[in-house]
LUMSEMI-980210 format. One line per 5 residues: number of its first residue (from 1); their letters; for each residue x, y, z of C-alpha. Coordinates in steps of 0.02 Angstrom, whole numbers, plus 50000, padded with zeros to 5 digits. Layout:
<pts>
NUM = a = X:Y:Z | ...
</pts>
This chain:
<pts>
1 = mdgfq = 49995:50006:50024 | 50150:50110:50042 | 50204:50108:49874 | 50035:50108:49786 | 50003:50289:49898
6 = rhfds = 50196:50355:49829 | 50137:50318:49634 | 49986:50409:49654 | 50076:50569:49767 | 50213:50591:49630
11 = qiisy = 50078:50563:49492 | 49982:50703:49573 | 50109:50837:49593 | 50179:50795:49411 | 49988:50793:49319
16 = gkqvi = 49847:50824:49466 | 49680:50752:49476 | 49697:50565:49455 | 49537:50468:49352 | 49554:50285:49318
21 = inlvn = 49481:50178:49237 | 49488:49990:49273 | 49419:49897:49121 | 49462:49745:49154 | 49331:49579:49168
26 = qkgse = 49228:49606:49328 | 49217:49410:49344 | 49344:49255:49301 | 49513:49286:49318 | 49535:49472:49286
31 = kpleq = 49390:49483:49423 | 49518:49480:49585 | 49633:49642:49488 | 49479:49744:49502 | 49414:49687:49651
36 = tfsqm = 49601:49750:49724 | 49622:49879:49646 | 49462:49962:49720 | 49510:49915:49881 | 49659:50016:49877
41 = vdglg = 49586:50155:49781 | 49461:50164:49907 | 49594:50116:50054 | 49677:50277:49982 | 49552:50396:50043
46 = ngmvr = 49612:50537:49926 | 49492:50642:49849 | 49613:50695:49703 | 49576:50486:49636 | 49447:50441:49562
51 = yfafd = 49390:50249:49515 | 49284:50197:49396 | 49248:50019:49337 | 49201:49989:49174 | 49173:49787:49116
56 = fhkec = 49237:49823:48913 | 49210:49646:48848 | 49040:49617:48967 | 48974:49789:48884 | 49041:49782:48728
61 = srmrw = 48965:49602:48688 | 48857:49509:48552 | 48946:49698:48436 | 48852:49814:48559 | 49030:49942:48562
66 = drlqi = 48881:50080:48558 | 48892:50063:48746 | 49051:50133:48749 | 48965:50296:48743 | 48907:50258:48920
71 = lvdkv = 49068:50267:49011 | 49112:50423:48894 | 48968:50513:48944 | 48997:50455:49148 | 49162:50554:49135
76 = agiqd = 49125:50680:49007 | 49102:50806:49147 | 49255:50771:49255 | 49331:50795:49066 | 49267:50966:49022
81 = efgyf = 49322:50998:49208 | 49489:50947:49192 | 49500:51063:49026 | 49630:51058:48902 | 49824:51194:48884
86 = lvdae = 49813:51321:48795 | 49943:51447:48754 | 49897:51612:48622 | 50022:51663:48487 | 50126:51760:48610
91 = gkvlm = 50154:51626:48727 | 50002:51690:48847 | 49937:51543:48953 | 49767:51552:48946 | 49712:51377:49012
96 = tqdgi = 49809:51246:49086 | 49734:51056:49122 | 49694:51009:49287 | 49701:50802:49287 | 49713:50659:49194
101 = frsnc = 49636:50483:49126 | 49726:50357:49204 | 49662:50156:49110 | 49702:50011:49098 | 49667:49825:49037
106 = mdcld = 49758:49669:49090 | 49886:49733:48946 | 49856:49892:48920 | 49846:49891:48742 | 49694:49844:48660
111 = rtnvi = 49549:49893:48798 | 49654:50048:48847 | 49677:50115:48667 | 49481:50092:48622 | 49444:50196:48776
116 = qslla = 49595:50331:48774 | 49558:50377:48565 | 49369:50399:48605 | 49429:50526:48759 | 49535:50594:48653
121 = hrslq = 49413:50627:48506 | 49299:50719:48659 | 49439:50851:48701 | 49509:50865:48494 | 49320:50918:48479
126 = aqlqr = 49326:51034:48603 | 49489:51119:48534 | 49464:51126:48376 | 49290:51241:48411 | 49373:51332:48554
131 = lgvlh = 49498:51387:48409 | 49383:51435:48279 | 49451:51260:48164 | 49261:51201:48184 | 49084:51307:48228
136 = igqri = 48980:51272:48361 | 48848:51126:48310 | 49002:51049:48179 | 49073:50874:48245 | 49240:50810:48161
141 = eeqvl = 49149:50662:48100 | 49053:50772:47958 | 49268:50822:47916 | 49274:50655:47827 | 49478:50659:47750
146 = feriy = 49528:50715:47967 | 49428:50610:48041 | 49495:50464:47947 | 49651:50544:47984 | 49634:50570:48140
151 = knawa = 49562:50362:48205 | 49709:50279:48073 | 49837:50373:48179 | 49781:50293:48345 | 49774:50128:48255
156 = dnana = 49950:50139:48199 | 50008:50208:48357 | 49894:50045:48438 | 49987:49922:48308 | 50161:49999:48339
161 = cakqy = 50131:49980:48535 | 50064:49791:48531 | 50182:49742:48407 | 50323:49805:48529 | 50225:49703:48675
166 = agtga = 50151:49556:48620 | 50203:49538:48434 | 50073:49576:48342 | 49981:49697:48292 | 49825:49769:48431
171 = lktdf = 49679:49687:48442 | 49521:49768:48410 | 49584:49888:48277 | 49441:49891:48174 | 49341:49983:48291
176 = trtgk = 49462:50128:48310 | 49465:50141:48109 | 49281:50157:48062 | 49196:50183:48212 | 49124:50020:48186
181 = rtqwg = 49138:49828:48258 | 49154:49714:48097 | 49163:49527:48071 | 49333:49537:48004 | 49378:49623:48134
186 = lvmdg = 49326:49487:48234 | 49430:49342:48130 | 49578:49444:48141 | 49575:49470:48298 | 49588:49294:48331
191 = wnsli = 49687:49271:48230 | 49825:49372:48317 | 49796:49300:48478 | 49841:49129:48416 | 49994:49231:48350
196 = ryykn = 50015:49296:48507 | 49979:49127:48607 | 50109:49051:48507 | 50247:49165:48507 | 50237:49186:48694
201 = nfsdg = 50245:48996:48714 | 50366:48947:48595 | 50483:49086:48542 | 50476:49206:48700 | 50600:49126:48787
206 = frqds = 50745:49157:48698 | 50696:49352:48674 | 50698:49358:48873 | 50857:49291:48872 | 50932:49401:48759
211 = idlfl = 50853:49547:48881 | 50908:49480:49051 | 51101:49459:48960 | 51093:49639:48889 | 51013:49706:49012
216 = gnysv = 51134:49627:49142 | 51036:49498:49250 | 51132:49347:49183 | 51314:49349:49220 | 51415:49269:49102
221 = eevys = 51538:49147:49211 | 51681:49096:49099 | 51683:48918:49217 | 51567:48832:49131 | 51603:48740:48944
226 = tsplq = 51453:48752:48880 | 51300:48892:48863 | 51157:48863:48985 | 51082:48912:48816 | 51117:48726:48744
231 = vqkdw = 50974:48614:48779 | 50932:48455:48746 | 50778:48393:48675 | 50717:48239:48704 | 50596:48115:48571
236 = kflal = 50448:48199:48639 | 50475:48364:48583 | 50461:48324:48379 | 50385:48146:48391 | 50227:48175:48492
241 = piimv = 50165:48346:48409 | 50203:48253:48214 | 50098:48081:48282 | 49979:48223:48358 | 49950:48312:48219
246 = vafsm = 49962:48157:48104 | 49816:48094:48205 | 49712:48245:48217 | 49733:48236:47996 | 49692:48070:47997
251 = ciicl = 49527:48084:48074 | 49452:48246:47985 | 49478:48118:47834 | 49382:47981:47882 | 49259:48102:47947
256 = lmagd = 49245:48173:47746 | 49284:48044:47669 | 49161:47889:47746 | 49204:47720:47733 | 49102:47556:47656
261 = twtet = 49002:47545:47804 | 48959:47678:47979 | 49036:47548:48090 | 49190:47540:48001 | 49184:47755:47969
266 = layvl = 49161:47780:48166 | 49287:47631:48199 | 49422:47765:48104 | 49366:47916:48165 | 49401:47843:48367
271 = fwgts = 49546:47770:48331 | 49624:47920:48253 | 49523:48052:48396 | 49591:47948:48526 | 49741:47975:48486
276 = sigta = 49782:48155:48440 | 49664:48167:48594 | 49789:48054:48700 | 49921:48141:48608 | 49882:48296:48681
281 = tiily = 49852:48296:48806 | 50032:48193:48851 | 50103:48362:48778 | 50006:48455:48901 | 50048:48349:49039
286 = ngkdf = 50227:48372:48984 | 50205:48572:48952 | 50373:48620:48981 | 50452:48494:48903 | 50374:48619:48729
291 = vdapk = 50373:48790:48801 | 50511:48896:48784 | 50538:48988:48948 | 50680:49087:48968 | 50857:48981:49037
296 = lvqke = 50982:49115:49085 | 50874:49208:49243 | 50786:49051:49301 | 50922:48951:49296 | 51019:49063:49426
301 = kmd = 50853:49044:49529 | 50884:48871:49525 | 51060:48849:49578
</pts>
């Protein structure tokens, strides 16, 4: 709690009032994080820090992304109170910003970017009207070319951040680019999620070892004749995935190309299906042998 308080004390000194927007799920594995965050803010007892919980996935389920406006409307008054920084041509400060929105999800990539883009859009609307670029009643949405540039800039920024952190572009960028959630966007999110899962489990270990070595988290000792990165894989590493893929493929083929009788087809499907499931079970049971886990720092901890 002491670190939590010192963190927000420093944030208040630097940026003023803090509005926390927590976008994690309020059920399942993310629920304890939301509850703990809420309890810590309550325990802080600081009127400069306000907390809003918004279950992004629940509220926007079944493509109801228009419900994001509920959150925007809820904090609209606070955003107006915060204002924005404004200086005239002579360098005179006409307005200062009195606070910030601090949004988060789990990785602070996908859901966070969507909400930040909406809040930034609303702030930009007010600024352009104040400067006379837009007349009262005019909307940014009516400026088609500018609106496209604005949304693409936010989506491209999300992709750049996500590629550094997760190895793929950001999720939900179809909404950021177009203002609408699309079926194709769902497909691409699923594809990117699969790539993230693969990279996280099967290719990130070496990258983490590189970072640990570069930062000095691991000290190289010349007394060792072999590198700790050289780990010999046993037969399971290659054989089991091949067997599983072959068995699953044969199961699908048997379903598509039925035999002379249904009993024959059922027998083939059961055999290959059982083989693929059994092999997958063995792989999951021996998961540590297949996952590309970091080796350098873990080795130091084990020693």
